[in-house]
VOGU-3710 file (C-alpha; in Angstrom, 3 decimals, decimal comma):
1> mnqgilalvs> 127,746/231,971/115,996  128,850/234,173/118,871  129,098/237,117/116,458  125,378/237,024/115,754  122,790/235,151/113,679  119,767/236,559/111,889  118,623/233,325/110,226  119,853/229,798/109,678  119,828/228,232/106,204  120,512/224,492/105,962
11> sigctsagsl> 120,629/222,176/102,977  121,029/218,776/104,564  119,314/215,432/104,874  116,492/214,481/107,179  118,792/212,946/109,800  120,533/216,209/110,687  117,491/218,407/110,132  115,908/217,377/113,423  118,901/218,581/115,452  118,934/221,988/113,759
21> qsladamhip> 115,195/222,262/114,212  115,554/221,742/117,977  118,296/224,367/118,146  116,313/226,915/116,127  113,142/226,391/118,156  114,990/226,692/121,445  116,868/229,891/120,498  114,028/231,463/118,424  116,151/231,666/115,277  114,383/231,428/111,883
31> hlfiqrstag> 115,504/228,197/110,260  115,027/227,778/106,501  115,402/224,068/105,789  116,162/222,890/102,235  115,931/219,111/102,036  118,749/217,559/100,025  118,698/214,015/98,692  121,690/211,724/98,251  123,327/211,805/94,799  120,176/212,840/92,977
41> tprsgcgltr> 118,013/210,075/94,454  114,302/210,967/94,825  113,353/212,438/98,181  111,369/210,775/100,932  109,314/212,731/103,412  111,352/213,936/106,393  108,467/213,974/108,810  109,791/216,841/110,938  107,932/217,118/114,196  105,823/220,247/114,399
51> snrnddytls> 105,310/221,628/117,895  103,148/224,580/118,872  103,168/227,108/116,027  104,442/229,839/118,393  107,502/227,721/119,191  108,135/226,437/115,623  110,822/228,450/113,856  111,586/226,032/110,986  110,342/226,775/107,453  110,485/224,102/104,729
61> vrppvylndv> 111,738/225,808/101,580  111,283/222,803/99,314  107,674/221,716/98,789  106,431/218,487/100,384  107,133/215,193/98,622  104,213/214,484/96,296  105,601/211,338/94,663  102,809/209,178/96,088  100,086/211,374/94,598  101,773/211,780/91,209
71> ilrvvteyaw> 102,556/208,072/90,731  99,040/207,027/91,747  97,475/209,492/89,310  99,692/208,400/86,418  99,270/204,671/87,081  95,517/205,116/87,304  95,518/207,060/84,038  97,404/204,243/82,307  95,070/201,634/83,882  97,944/199,455/85,070
81> qkfiifydnd> 97,007/196,415/87,132  100,374/194,668/87,442  103,813/196,286/87,591  107,144/196,224/89,406  108,914/199,068/91,229  112,710/199,339/91,070  114,554/201,574/93,539  118,226/202,167/94,274  120,159/201,703/97,496  119,949/205,366/98,534
91> ydirgiqefl> 116,166/205,602/98,355  114,069/205,016/101,466  111,275/202,777/100,251  109,101/203,934/103,152  108,610/207,118/101,168  106,020/205,424/98,924  104,274/203,437/101,648  101,123/205,512/101,170  101,120/204,704/97,451  101,606/200,982/98,118
101> dkvsqqgmdv> 98,704/200,955/100,566  96,357/202,631/98,082  97,204/200,388/95,124  96,841/197,354/97,375  93,338/198,486/98,303  92,528/198,830/94,597  93,641/195,248/93,901  96,780/196,030/91,903  99,612/193,504/91,801  102,825/195,350/92,726
111> alqkvennin> 106,326/193,886/93,172  109,381/195,607/94,663  113,032/195,060/93,807  116,137/196,931/94,924  118,739/197,713/92,256  122,229/196,994/93,526  125,212/199,228/92,849  126,774/196,596/90,579  123,955/196,318/88,056  125,863/194,000/85,717
121> kmitglfatm> 126,445/191,516/88,534  122,788/191,752/89,504  121,556/190,944/85,972  124,118/188,153/85,575  122,903/186,665/88,835  119,350/186,557/87,499  120,416/184,490/84,489  122,507/182,213/86,691  119,831/181,473/89,291  116,583/181,532/87,306
131> rieelnryrd> 115,317/178,777/85,089  113,998/179,507/81,608  110,383/179,469/82,776  111,188/181,859/85,634  113,035/184,214/83,268  110,029/184,281/80,947  107,749/185,208/83,836  110,250/187,856/84,941  110,304/189,315/81,410  106,529/189,521/81,496
141> tlrrailimn> 106,715/191,384/84,815  109,165/193,899/83,328  106,625/194,973/80,697  105,296/197,509/83,211  107,807/199,054/85,618  108,383/202,183/87,724  111,955/203,376/88,342  112,596/205,419/91,486  116,320/206,129/91,333  118,855/208,754/90,384
151> pstarsfite> 119,314/209,417/86,641  122,765/207,817/86,357  121,581/204,564/87,930  118,475/204,616/85,738  120,610/204,983/82,594  122,861/202,080/83,569  119,932/199,886/84,543  118,036/200,522/81,306  121,171/199,827/79,264  121,727/196,475/80,983
161> vvetnlvafd> 118,161/195,185/80,634  117,979/196,261/76,982  121,296/194,640/76,055  120,355/191,379/77,810  116,929/191,259/76,083  115,017/191,311/79,356  112,615/193,866/77,893  110,877/193,997/74,540  109,437/196,729/72,370  106,023/196,488/74,022
171> chwiiineei> 107,300/197,493/77,462  106,250/200,700/79,218  108,402/202,175/81,973  107,842/205,196/84,208  110,814/207,098/85,650  110,027/209,569/88,416  112,575/211,888/89,987  112,618/215,588/90,760  116,301/215,803/89,774  116,069/215,052/86,022
181> ndvdvqelvr> 117,353/217,653/83,580  117,063/217,842/79,793  120,358/216,013/79,233  119,173/213,152/81,435  115,907/212,990/79,530  117,650/212,657/76,167  119,996/209,974/77,496  117,173/207,951/79,018  115,157/208,093/75,811  118,193/207,180/73,709
191> rsigrltiir> 118,952/204,061/75,754  115,396/202,771/76,160  113,017/200,866/73,931  109,257/200,572/74,042  107,352/203,375/75,714  108,915/205,665/78,305  107,242/208,167/80,653  109,378/210,605/82,657  108,043/212,603/85,605  110,159/215,462/86,927
201> qtfpvpqnis> 109,779/218,733/88,788  109,707/221,811/86,603  109,769/225,559/87,195  107,950/228,258/85,242  110,108/230,233/82,803  109,070/233,745/81,697  107,970/233,773/78,064  109,725/237,076/77,476  113,368/236,149/76,963  114,585/239,608/77,926
211> qrcfrgnhri> 112,907/239,326/81,332  114,147/235,842/82,246  117,180/237,147/84,142  115,303/239,830/86,111  113,424/239,188/89,349  112,073/242,569/90,444  115,095/244,798/91,015  117,429/241,833/91,098  119,382/240,644/88,066  120,349/236,962/87,889
221> ssslcdpkdp> 123,465/235,684/86,188  122,794/234,517/82,615  124,360/231,122/83,379  121,589/230,511/85,914  118,525/231,998/84,280  119,060/230,476/80,823  117,448/226,999/80,864  119,633/225,881/77,943  122,896/226,825/79,611  125,003/223,734/80,517
231> fsqsmeisnl> 125,790/225,134/83,956  122,110/225,680/84,681  121,334/222,166/83,464  123,864/220,604/85,843  122,639/222,434/88,965  120,729/220,416/91,525  117,289/221,594/92,543  118,518/222,042/96,119  121,045/224,625/94,919  118,314/226,509/93,067
241> yiydtvllla> 116,296/226,708/96,275  119,391/227,906/98,173  119,765/230,774/95,678  116,124/231,773/96,079  116,356/231,454/99,878  119,273/233,879/100,034  117,340/236,242/97,765  114,303/235,935/100,058  116,379/236,696/103,156  117,975/239,705/101,466
251> nafhkkledr> 114,526/241,139/100,736  113,393/240,447/104,303  116,442/242,168/105,807  115,970/245,126/103,456  112,331/245,432/104,520  113,369/245,407/108,186  115,797/248,245/107,561  113,173/250,241/105,685  110,636/249,807/108,490  113,281/250,767/111,088
261> kwhsmasltc> 112,450/247,614/113,028  115,898/246,093/113,036  116,746/243,938/116,016  120,095/243,049/117,421  121,308/239,721/116,195  121,102/236,564/118,269  124,386/235,561/119,849  125,068/231,880/120,474  127,983/230,128/122,053  128,633/226,537/122,948
271> irknskpwqg> 130,555/227,523/126,115  127,945/229,514/127,984  125,027/227,487/129,194  122,813/230,448/129,905  122,234/231,515/126,268  118,829/233,148/126,081  116,394/232,956/123,140  116,530/235,803/120,648  113,889/238,433/121,373  113,583/239,465/117,735
281> grsmletikk> 113,260/235,919/116,364  109,483/235,908/116,074  109,392/239,278/114,317  112,079/238,193/111,848  110,263/234,913/111,177  106,996/236,690/110,396  108,776/239,079/108,031  110,335/236,168/106,149  107,024/234,299/105,913  105,158/237,348/104,586
291> ggvngltgel> 107,876/238,293/102,122  107,966/235,863/99,236  110,153/236,103/96,144  110,009/235,182/92,462  113,283/233,385/91,805  114,772/230,507/89,865  112,229/228,076/91,320  109,249/230,293/90,651  107,185/231,734/93,474  108,807/231,056/96,840
301> efaenggnpn> 106,351/231,716/99,634  105,198/229,993/102,776  101,801/228,816/103,920  100,511/228,899/107,482  102,053/225,510/108,241  105,514/226,760/107,285  105,736/224,885/103,996  106,143/225,953/100,396  102,963/224,990/98,499  104,224/225,824/94,999
311> vhfeilgtny> 105,296/222,737/93,072  104,761/221,637/89,482  105,538/218,293/87,867  106,078/217,835/84,147  105,113/214,533/82,497  107,079/213,654/79,364  106,647/210,574/77,246  107,283/208,657/74,066  105,005/206,383/72,116  105,673/202,694/71,618
321> gedlgrgirk> 108,513/202,185/69,192  111,415/199,982/68,210  113,841/202,790/67,429  116,407/203,968/69,932  116,705/207,722/70,337  113,166/208,542/69,222  111,590/211,864/70,130  109,819/212,762/73,347  106,967/215,172/73,914  105,162/216,766/76,825
331> lgcwnpitgl> 102,077/214,793/77,828  100,817/216,941/80,685  101,607/218,492/84,044  100,515/217,970/87,639  100,215/220,175/90,714  98,548/219,549/94,077  95,808/222,122/93,448  94,427/221,274/89,986  95,802/217,753/89,678  96,599/216,330/86,230
341> ngsltdrkle> 96,357/218,721/83,310  96,621/216,824/80,032  96,011/213,353/78,636  98,432/210,456/78,938  96,670/208,221/76,433  98,009/207,738/72,925  96,727/210,109/70,304  94,208/208,326/68,110  94,683/207,915/64,419  92,714/210,158/62,161
351> nnmrgvvlrv> 89,951/208,655/60,047  91,576/209,805/56,824  91,402/206,599/54,765  87,834/206,895/53,551  87,455/205,468/50,055  90,872/203,738/50,031  90,894/200,092/48,890  93,845/198,005/50,106  95,000/194,646/48,789  95,672/192,253/51,659
361> vtvleepfvm> 97,704/189,067/51,199  97,443/186,251/53,716  98,338/182,637/54,411  95,674/180,357/55,819  96,484/179,398/59,386  93,911/178,461/61,988  92,735/180,129/64,165  94,212/183,357/62,788  93,084/183,164/59,163  90,468/180,643/58,048
371> vsenvlgkpk> 88,202/180,463/55,024  84,652/179,279/54,470  84,289/177,829/50,992  81,867/179,578/48,684  78,322/178,314/48,645  75,965/178,891/45,698  78,485/181,043/43,873  79,165/183,404/46,773  82,784/184,600/47,244  85,017/183,114/49,880
381> kyqgfsidvl> 84,563/184,492/53,350  87,613/184,809/55,575  87,456/184,686/59,338  89,757/184,304/62,303  91,578/186,339/64,919  93,732/188,296/62,456  90,728/188,958/60,244  88,868/190,414/63,243  91,783/192,793/63,852  91,803/193,784/60,176
391> ealatylgfk> 88,059/194,373/60,208  88,319/196,563/63,327  91,042/198,675/61,683  89,006/199,003/58,493  85,948/200,132/60,441  87,882/202,683/62,466  90,047/204,105/59,678  87,390/203,863/57,009  89,246/201,865/54,339  88,057/198,828/52,392
401> yeiyvapdhk> 90,142/195,817/51,494  90,442/192,898/49,093  91,995/189,797/50,573  93,682/186,922/48,751  95,922/183,973/49,620  99,610/183,965/48,634  99,966/181,916/45,409  102,582/179,546/46,833  100,924/179,373/50,290  104,220/180,292/51,980
411> ygspqddgsw> 105,117/182,979/54,467  108,246/184,012/52,651  111,958/183,314/52,638  114,906/184,760/50,672  115,844/182,959/47,452  119,268/182,392/45,911  118,856/185,373/43,570  117,973/187,714/46,456  114,229/187,798/45,775  111,498/186,702/48,180
421> ngligelvfk> 108,656/184,235/47,787  105,406/183,803/49,665  103,596/186,529/51,563  106,751/188,618/52,017  107,402/188,436/48,276  103,935/189,829/47,525  104,707/192,827/49,725  108,223/193,327/48,359  107,002/193,364/44,763  104,128/195,672/45,812
431> radigisalt> 101,440/193,339/44,610  99,855/193,740/48,071  99,613/196,628/50,512  99,226/194,675/53,755  100,187/191,172/54,821  98,287/189,558/57,664  98,691/186,089/59,140  100,467/184,243/61,955  103,770/185,594/60,694  107,072/185,241/62,516
441> itpdrenvvd> 109,214/188,355/62,877  112,791/187,621/61,804  115,743/189,957/61,142  115,817/189,073/57,426  112,150/189,896/56,993  112,497/193,126/58,957  115,081/194,286/56,441  112,538/194,299/53,600  109,138/194,961/55,252  107,806/196,816/58,294
451> fttrymdysv> 106,101/194,889/61,090  103,551/196,075/63,613  104,104/195,481/67,298  103,642/191,771/67,932  100,414/190,820/69,630  101,340/187,354/70,877  104,459/185,539/72,089  104,922/181,807/71,854  107,698/179,269/72,122  108,677/176,320/69,954
461> gvllrkaekt> 106,392/173,317/70,373  107,124/169,667/69,704  104,106/167,782/68,364  104,227/164,053/69,088  101,653/161,360/68,660  100,164/160,434/71,977  100,456/156,827/73,019  97,154/154,964/72,736  95,776/153,839/76,059  94,347/150,318/76,023
471> vdmfaclapf> 92,572/148,436/78,799  94,438/145,216/79,632  92,357/142,636/81,463  95,518/140,832/82,632  97,546/143,872/83,752  97,812/142,336/87,210  99,988/139,572/85,756  102,480/142,005/84,188  104,965/142,171/87,122  106,020/138,522/86,523
481> dlslwaciag> 106,805/136,714/83,289  104,627/133,885/82,099  107,355/131,353/82,864  107,552/132,594/86,460  103,791/132,281/86,895  104,032/128,715/85,551  106,777/127,906/88,051  104,706/129,309/90,913  101,671/127,237/89,871  103,825/124,117/89,593
491> tvllvgllvy> 105,306/124,802/93,022  101,821/125,048/94,554  100,896/121,660/93,074  104,173/120,061/94,136  104,027/121,296/97,721  100,373/120,306/97,990  101,255/116,808/96,817  104,162/116,532/99,301  101,926/117,637/102,171  99,361/115,015/101,215
501> llnwlnpprl> 102,004/112,261/101,023  103,512/113,207/104,392  100,110/113,130/106,038  99,206/109,868/104,298  102,404/108,183/105,505  102,065/109,594/109,035  98,426/110,524/109,623  97,840/113,258/112,251  95,910/112,505/115,415  92,451/114,006/115,165
511> qmgsmtsttl> 90,325/114,971/118,130  87,281/112,987/119,053  84,393/113,945/116,790  86,542/115,808/114,190  85,291/115,385/110,573  88,290/116,953/108,845  90,027/114,663/106,393  93,502/115,003/104,862  92,594/114,428/101,248  94,635/115,604/98,231
521> ynsmwfvygs> 92,035/118,308/97,535  92,264/119,673/101,074  96,064/119,650/100,977  96,095/121,594/97,712  93,554/124,088/99,085  95,559/124,525/102,277  98,811/125,234/100,359  97,070/127,732/98,015  95,364/129,496/100,950  98,650/129,924/102,791
531> fvqqggevpy> 100,288/131,243/99,572  97,732/134,044/99,232  97,943/134,639/102,994  94,423/133,430/103,760  95,234/130,400/105,973  93,699/126,896/105,821  91,303/124,530/107,591  93,263/121,239/107,794  95,314/120,838/111,012  98,725/119,338/110,508
541> ttlatrlmmg> 100,449/118,312/113,715  103,294/116,120/112,512  106,848/117,503/112,642  107,635/116,772/108,978  104,513/118,529/107,757  105,154/121,589/109,913  108,764/121,868/108,642  107,466/121,646/105,081  104,798/124,322/105,669  107,294/126,644/107,436
551> awwlfalivi> 109,551/126,608/104,393  106,542/127,134/102,132  105,342/130,133/104,128  108,791/131,759/103,897  108,788/131,188/100,124  105,279/132,662/99,827  106,308/135,752/101,829  109,227/136,482/99,459  107,161/135,956/96,316  104,236/138,110/97,506
561> ssytanlaaf> 106,587/140,946/98,574  108,388/140,883/95,204  105,057/140,892/93,352  103,762/143,894/95,335  106,921/145,924/94,703  106,990/145,098/90,967  103,292/145,879/90,593  103,760/149,383/92,103  106,738/150,049/89,812  104,820/148,809/86,777
571> ltitriensi> 101,829/151,055/87,453  104,139/154,046/87,944  106,045/153,469/84,688  102,840/153,255/82,683  101,929/156,805/83,747  105,218/158,335/82,538  104,868/160,213/79,259  107,276/160,072/76,372  110,883/160,771/77,309  111,159/163,619/74,757
581> qslqdlsrqt> 110,571/166,714/76,846  112,862/169,267/75,155  114,800/169,975/71,980  117,898/168,510/73,635  116,091/165,193/74,151  114,854/165,355/70,584  118,319/165,853/69,109  119,880/162,997/71,098  117,572/160,299/69,694  117,420/158,939/66,140
591> dipygtvlds> 114,682/156,303/66,451  111,799/158,671/65,703  112,205/160,984/62,670  111,177/164,612/63,002  110,785/167,640/60,764  109,145/171,059/60,470  107,517/173,348/57,899  109,742/174,068/54,903  110,981/177,666/54,572  109,516/178,553/57,976
601> avyehvrvkg> 111,266/180,564/60,670  112,054/177,394/62,629  113,459/175,723/59,510  115,702/178,685/58,741  116,846/179,019/62,343  117,871/175,368/62,607  119,523/175,519/59,176  121,621/178,590/60,019  122,620/177,232/63,418  123,263/173,728/62,153
611> mnpferdsmy> 125,462/174,834/59,251  127,459/177,309/61,331  130,870/175,746/62,086  131,396/178,131/65,011  128,205/177,120/66,795  129,169/175,613/70,161  125,936/173,725/70,750  125,948/170,496/68,723  122,177/170,166/69,162  121,445/172,191/66,019
621> sqmwrminrs> 123,808/170,227/63,797  122,219/166,960/64,914  118,740/168,344/64,303  119,716/169,694/60,888  120,992/166,283/59,752  117,631/164,745/60,589  115,525/167,586/59,153  117,579/167,818/55,954  117,261/164,167/54,971  116,705/163,853/51,216
631> ngsennvles> 117,126/167,623/50,920  114,331/168,171/53,376  111,613/166,324/51,482  111,541/163,206/53,655  110,560/164,595/57,051  109,305/168,133/56,355  105,949/169,395/55,165  104,742/172,388/53,203  102,014/173,507/55,615  101,504/173,264/59,350
641> tagiqkgcic> 98,151/171,492/58,925  99,940/168,700/57,072  102,509/168,586/59,853  99,830/168,193/62,511  98,192/165,393/60,546  101,524/163,692/59,941  102,575/164,013/63,568  99,305/162,580/64,882  98,644/159,816/62,377  102,222/158,741/61,708
651> tqimimhgtn> 104,903/157,974/64,249  106,758/161,220/63,640  107,556/164,366/65,610  106,784/167,764/64,105  108,518/170,936/65,366  105,883/173,634/65,012  106,260/177,400/64,768  106,764/179,770/67,630  109,667/181,890/68,859  109,947/184,775/71,260
661> fckpiasaqr> 109,175/187,140/68,389  106,400/185,396/66,514  102,742/184,586/66,623  101,968/180,882/67,056  100,909/178,709/64,170  98,075/176,227/64,429  97,315/176,647/68,101  93,659/175,887/67,363  94,515/172,576/65,721  96,656/171,711/68,699
671> vatsqlcslf> 93,682/172,187/70,978  91,353/170,335/68,616  93,646/167,323/68,428  94,516/167,247/72,113  92,780/163,867/72,402  95,164/162,397/69,837  98,391/164,290/70,295  100,451/165,628/73,156  102,232/168,959/72,859  105,426/169,764/74,737
681> smtf> 106,340/173,469/74,751  109,662/174,966/75,728  111,545/178,216/75,190  113,566/178,264/71,974
//
């Protein structure tokens, strides 16, 4: 430093930038600050203190952090209302405080979670500490997520959540980071499923290939100016700004020499305390600010506040899909002047199916597909949730359709000869163009037909007949047996008789004018009144009678206390529902038979698990023995409606459809029969 300084260029973090800013301002040395983030983590605003403009010698080469504005615009465009934000250890979450405040004012539900360095341990901890219901809610939260982290952490995190099935094909994630190159983009797309949106900083590239390596009179190395060069791809954005900063300073120094306004360099030393500010610092700062250069990062120039206003963000994205490694396209771009340029919504399908007639095969299943029988010769009319979806597609795309029910009324399962029956068989043999119903997505079916994205998730349900509630006029007598009540009544009579005899043999002395008599009726009434803790009216003053009544009162206290405790327990037990609350409880009991729909997804799943000798959980083998009684004809049914009727009318449990990858069967009937049946749902 003691040999002379014309300008100070720093590429450091925010912590050290403040010290250099104080030094530059005190000594009047132009300071070009290039903010550098840690290991490719997104930047947070430094918040450098700006003093009087005449005393401020620090210029921010990198543009301000616009992550808050970009994320808010993209989230608003996608109309998200609930999502979670993941960030790594190196990111300062205070950098998006402005964004969090704005989305909170708009009523959005936002959650935050830090991603630890050991991602595998973090995911394993979730499975170890969360219950099944909590994991299902967490999976639902992960359907919409924003990742603010460096590309390597993002790749590892996406890989872990995909391999552990925490996300499904209907998820949509946004990854935002200035330091994302083309290689990172391809890796992120290859590892993800569902829809992915990537936001990164981009720089304009000259369309003329021959001019890409020339910036005025300056020629740039081909390894830097070629965007496809591996070396250029691996360079951090901070290094690109350093290159352009040096180029800017070289032009400023050259201009000073041409104008013959060169100043002696500032000399600094840490030994002398009387170092004076550089006289030519202000002139050099103004020359640098007015210069500008067109470099690797585009136009590098400074505004009045000492910042670089030129920044452009590129928004890339994929559509929803189940294939890994699918293509990605540019959706739009964003800059602080014009805002969003482009549309982030999915491209609509073209109405190019006018005049096409499609054959649609279905299986009746309320409330998805229902039929109204023909009246006065009119054809059958189908209705239901799935039919509404089909009708909306037909109206939008312009096609017409003919709908019919599968001949065997089955959804479809593979046969011994390799063929398929049911709805799937109609599609395989090309007798139908579209199949629509409450159809479960299974790996075997996906091998022969293509499925749309599922529109509803549901778990396995156990349908059990609800116990009939009857009004018992003598429920208050239930805590004790009939024999015990008879003994208590006999004891009341016996003690009443003994009291009467004792008073008859040794009559009590009555006060003058007393009309109370010690008859057998009064003795019985006195004993009964003391038993129910109501007292009596006959005074007994003899010692024998008082000893007898003291023992009787102690007996009455014990009996009444036991009755009260048993009555509370009895009323509590009557409110407890059936003990079968899960599939594990169902498999452990053999008193109540149970079954499911033949050739359904649940039937096949239990069969494969139950017949697998390497399956560790014995629950499936126990269930398969019960379901497969008499080759499956004893406890199973052909249709879910028959299963609901059998489960409600008969004393039998029916395991109804529903997995994590299916649409529920007969949910409407479940609601309709809620007065007769109780439904216990659990994750399968």
